[in-house]
N, C-alpha and C positions, 0 to 999 in steps of 0.2 A: 504494500500500500504506500510505502514511503516513496518508491520509485514512481508510482502513478501520480502522487502529489507533486512530483518535481516537474511535471509537464507545465510549461508556461501557459498561462491562460491567454497570452497574446496570439497563440496559434488558432484560437477560435474566434469566429465572428460574433457569436452571441454567447457572452460569458455566463449569463444567467442560465441558459439551457445547458451549457457545458457543466456547470456546477451541479445542476439538477440530475443530469444524466450520469455523472460520476457518482453521485450519492446513491442513485437507484442501482447502479452497477455494483457498488459496494454491498448494498442491502441484498441484492439477488445472490451475489457470491457468498455472502455469509449465510444466507438461508440454505443454499445448496450444500455448503460444507456442513452446516448443522444437520441437514437431512441425512447426508452420508454417514456422519458419525452416529447419529441416532439409529439409523438402520443397522449399522454394524454392531452397535451395543445391544440392540434388541434381538438380533438374530444370532450373533456369535457369542455375546456375553462380554462383560467388561474386561475380564482378565485376558481372554483370547485376543480381543481387539487391541489391548494395550501391548501385547507381546508380538503381534504381527507387524511386519514392515509395510505391507500393503493390504490392509484389512478389506478395503472395498473390492479389490480384485478377488480375494478369497470369498467374499460374500457373493460376487457375481457368478462364481462357479457353483454356488449352492442354489441358484435361482432356476426354476423350471416353470415356465408359463405355458402350460398345456403341452401338446405334442409338437406343435409347429416351432415355438420359440424355445430352444434349448441352447445351452452353452453360449450365453451372451457375453462371456468374458472377452471375446474378440472385439465387440463393440466398445467395451470399457477400455481395452488397451488402445484402440484407435482414437477414442476421445482423449485419453490421457496423453498419447503421443502428440496429437494435434495441439492440445492445450500447451504442452511443454514447448513445442516448437514455436508457437506464436508468442508465448511469454518470453522465451529466450531471445527471439528476434527483437521483440519490443524493448527488452532491457539493454541489449547490445546497441540498438539504434539510439536509445536515450543516452547511453554512456558515450557514444561517439558524438552525439550532438552536444552533450555537456562538455566533453573534452575540447571540442572545437570552439565552444564559447569561452572556456577558460584560457585557451591558447590564442584567442582572438583571431581565428582563421575565418576567411571569407567564405570558404566552401568546406563543408564537413566531409565531403567525399575523399579529400586528400588523406585522411587518416583511417578510413574504413579498413583497408587491407592490412596496414600494420597492426591495428587493434585486433582484427580478426585472427591474424597469425599469432599474436601474443595469447589470445584466448585459446586457440587451438593447441598451442604448445603447453600452456599451463593446465589445460583440461586433462592431459595425459598423465600427469603425476601429482595432482592435488591430493587425491586419496590413494594410498598404496593398495588398499583392499577394503572390502566391505566391513570386516571387523575393525579395521583402523578407523574407518569413517564413523562407525557406531560409537567407538570409544572417544573419538574427537568430539562428536556431537554431544555426548553426555558429559564429558569432563572439561573440555576447553571452551566450547561454544557458549554455555551460559555466562561464564565470566567475561568473555569477549563481548557478547551481546549487551550485558549490563554496562560494561565500560563504555562501549561505543554508542549504545542506544539510549543510555540514561545518564551516566555519570558525566561524560564530556558535554552533552547538550545542557545539562544543569549548570555545570561550571561556566560554560559560555554565556548562559542566560544571566547568571549572577554577575559575571564580569561586565556584561552590557548594562545591567541595572546599576551597578556601582559607577560605571563611567557616566551614565546619564545623571546620577545624583551628584557626582563631582562637577560635571559641566553646569548643572543648575546652580550649585553653590558658588562657582566662580563667576557666573554671569550676574 
């Protein structure tokens, strides 16, 4: 959601409709995620859902809707892959646009290939294996997310408030 909020509203002609559509998209996404988690918990149970890596996929293997619709996990995988492709493309596009604005480039297309190559190279060795990823996600990520997602923004906010107070006292 943070990445989506970084989209400048200047790209839209009607800012009010853009805000409304973004909010409705958030609500729809949260509702769909809630339904997925709720279905997994109700069908598989809380313990199994918590211990599985992809509980919605396991849930889709259990679904039989009559004789005609069986084994819908292919549909789940297709939707999952499409969603991941679109979101990855979107994040890379926003990263390239942001980097071009930071570097004050006139055309963002000049850095698409270098950033794409960097992402491709790093994607090969970020996680050594699935157990390493699970361990990193449980041991390292919470502290990192707290530091970068809460602590640093709070410190920056406090510094900003203190600077404003000092500027008012000098004026």
